[in-house]
C-alpha beads as a LAMMPS data file, in Angstrom:
LAMMPS data file: protein, C-alpha beads

88 atoms
87 bonds

1 atom types
1 bond types

-500.0 500.0 xlo xhi
-500.0 500.0 ylo yhi
-500.0 500.0 zlo zhi

Masses

1 110.0

Atoms # bond

1 1 1 0.019 -0.033 -0.002
2 1 1 1.428 3.391 -1.101
3 1 1 1.386 6.294 1.361
4 1 1 0.506 9.554 -0.153
5 1 1 2.317 12.554 1.082
6 1 1 -0.296 14.657 2.746
7 1 1 1.986 17.168 4.423
8 1 1 1.591 20.854 3.695
9 1 1 4.517 22.308 1.638
10 1 1 6.686 24.629 3.623
11 1 1 6.142 28.377 3.239
12 1 1 8.901 30.997 3.724
13 1 1 7.455 31.660 7.115
14 1 1 7.583 28.063 8.266
15 1 1 11.158 27.731 6.983
16 1 1 12.054 30.878 8.950
17 1 1 10.486 29.431 12.031
18 1 1 12.252 26.134 11.608
19 1 1 15.614 27.876 11.213
20 1 1 14.913 29.944 14.296
21 1 1 14.079 26.655 16.191
22 1 1 17.239 24.955 14.997
23 1 1 19.298 27.983 16.124
24 1 1 17.849 27.959 19.618
25 1 1 18.229 24.085 19.884
26 1 1 21.766 24.262 18.516
27 1 1 22.767 26.894 21.180
28 1 1 21.258 24.889 23.937
29 1 1 23.294 21.847 22.821
30 1 1 26.357 23.998 22.170
31 1 1 26.329 22.842 18.594
32 1 1 27.998 25.946 17.160
33 1 1 28.252 24.692 13.561
34 1 1 24.525 24.299 13.341
35 1 1 23.919 27.606 15.140
36 1 1 26.225 29.368 12.738
37 1 1 24.671 27.796 9.623
38 1 1 21.153 28.609 10.781
39 1 1 22.261 32.193 11.500
40 1 1 23.726 32.382 8.014
41 1 1 20.545 31.121 6.389
42 1 1 18.376 33.503 8.469
43 1 1 20.640 36.335 7.440
44 1 1 20.319 35.444 3.764
45 1 1 16.566 35.358 4.230
46 1 1 16.636 38.880 5.592
47 1 1 18.937 40.023 2.840
48 1 1 21.860 40.810 5.104
49 1 1 24.461 39.093 2.964
50 1 1 24.334 40.624 -0.428
51 1 1 27.106 39.483 -2.776
52 1 1 29.159 42.306 -3.947
53 1 1 31.027 42.329 -7.253
54 1 1 34.608 41.372 -7.078
55 1 1 37.219 44.079 -7.268
56 1 1 40.014 43.582 -9.673
57 1 1 39.979 40.945 -12.553
58 1 1 36.540 40.204 -13.923
59 1 1 35.722 37.905 -16.752
60 1 1 34.511 39.800 -19.771
61 1 1 31.411 38.560 -21.638
62 1 1 31.684 39.076 -25.388
63 1 1 29.396 41.808 -26.629
64 1 1 26.881 40.982 -29.366
65 1 1 25.018 43.405 -31.626
66 1 1 22.263 40.851 -32.358
67 1 1 19.797 42.301 -29.923
68 1 1 20.717 45.973 -30.258
69 1 1 18.215 48.249 -32.085
70 1 1 19.329 50.825 -34.624
71 1 1 18.442 53.578 -32.216
72 1 1 20.656 52.052 -29.537
73 1 1 23.506 51.710 -32.119
74 1 1 23.152 55.388 -33.021
75 1 1 23.400 56.327 -29.359
76 1 1 26.501 54.178 -28.887
77 1 1 28.132 55.727 -31.973
78 1 1 27.285 59.285 -30.738
79 1 1 28.646 58.538 -27.294
80 1 1 31.906 57.008 -28.729
81 1 1 32.323 60.086 -31.041
82 1 1 31.895 62.383 -28.083
83 1 1 34.368 60.313 -26.043
84 1 1 36.994 60.473 -28.851
85 1 1 36.486 64.197 -29.278
86 1 1 37.050 64.786 -25.546
87 1 1 40.363 62.875 -25.702
88 1 1 41.775 64.976 -28.571

Bonds

1 1 1 2
2 1 2 3
3 1 3 4
4 1 4 5
5 1 5 6
6 1 6 7
7 1 7 8
8 1 8 9
9 1 9 10
10 1 10 11
11 1 11 12
12 1 12 13
13 1 13 14
14 1 14 15
15 1 15 16
16 1 16 17
17 1 17 18
18 1 18 19
19 1 19 20
20 1 20 21
21 1 21 22
22 1 22 23
23 1 23 24
24 1 24 25
25 1 25 26
26 1 26 27
27 1 27 28
28 1 28 29
29 1 29 30
30 1 30 31
31 1 31 32
32 1 32 33
33 1 33 34
34 1 34 35
35 1 35 36
36 1 36 37
37 1 37 38
38 1 38 39
39 1 39 40
40 1 40 41
41 1 41 42
42 1 42 43
43 1 43 44
44 1 44 45
45 1 45 46
46 1 46 47
47 1 47 48
48 1 48 49
49 1 49 50
50 1 50 51
51 1 51 52
52 1 52 53
53 1 53 54
54 1 54 55
55 1 55 56
56 1 56 57
57 1 57 58
58 1 58 59
59 1 59 60
60 1 60 61
61 1 61 62
62 1 62 63
63 1 63 64
64 1 64 65
65 1 65 66
66 1 66 67
67 1 67 68
68 1 68 69
69 1 69 70
70 1 70 71
71 1 71 72
72 1 72 73
73 1 73 74
74 1 74 75
75 1 75 76
76 1 76 77
77 1 77 78
78 1 78 79
79 1 79 80
80 1 80 81
81 1 81 82
82 1 82 83
83 1 83 84
84 1 84 85
85 1 85 86
86 1 86 87
87 1 87 88
């Protein structure tokens, strides 16, 4: 006989509550690895750990003109001509 999964899918709020519960239990049991990980996940949920772009070397993505309109090309050309004129 197959058991059907009748559990309610987790919501962001229930996941937040579970992480908070895990954090509190981990502290009581002095399991700092779990406490740290749950804190990290809670912080990510709150948007505290926003990844910043790396400073220095960045991989360049090749530019393609395939999706550029004629108007956008005209603006690019104008901007480049102005940039060249400023450097003279």
